[in-house]
Phi, psi and omega in degrees: 000133180229134178235119183241119183271147173203168175103356180280170182166193178257130177220154178277164182296147187087351185274189181228151171219156175230116178269143174237147176230120177253133185248139181216162177075021186265116176246016182230171181278143186261133166284308184200153174242154182200166170251136171241162171217152174221122176267156180308130183073012177239164176281155175295139174227152172293133176258304179197155185218155170223138184273154180291315181264130178089336186059038178288141184244153179219135182229152170299141174306325185294342188240358178300142179080352182238332188243141175229125171267141178213161184216141174252092187294333175298329182245023190024061182235136178238151186228156168221118178268120182244109183245162179054045184295155181236156181302323178296354173282347175302123182181172167274126180264130186238137171284142181218141173234134177250125183285147171302310178271132184070352185047045177288144179250142177228147188235151167272186184271348173094157180222131183286133169237126178225126180244123181267155183262000000 
């Protein structure tokens, strides 16, 4: 399984970024895909997730109304549109895939998002 994130970078507060995650080598059924982030000195936290069946979404309270997760099932690609970015959104953002069977998790290498004030 290979998960490749892209789209991170440096942006001013109030700006927008769009993250992408391209998944390959997946030979199993996916239960959900998601974005996590980890800021320096903090634990990794769930930002947003989307299920394979039904496309149900779940967001951290801190990003509701500002971030939108979406997925292109045909191409196994996931996106995170981030608007109205705040300095506290600064973190390394990781793409995650959860298998349907056994609920195994697979991770990308991460992409840095830095929001300046």
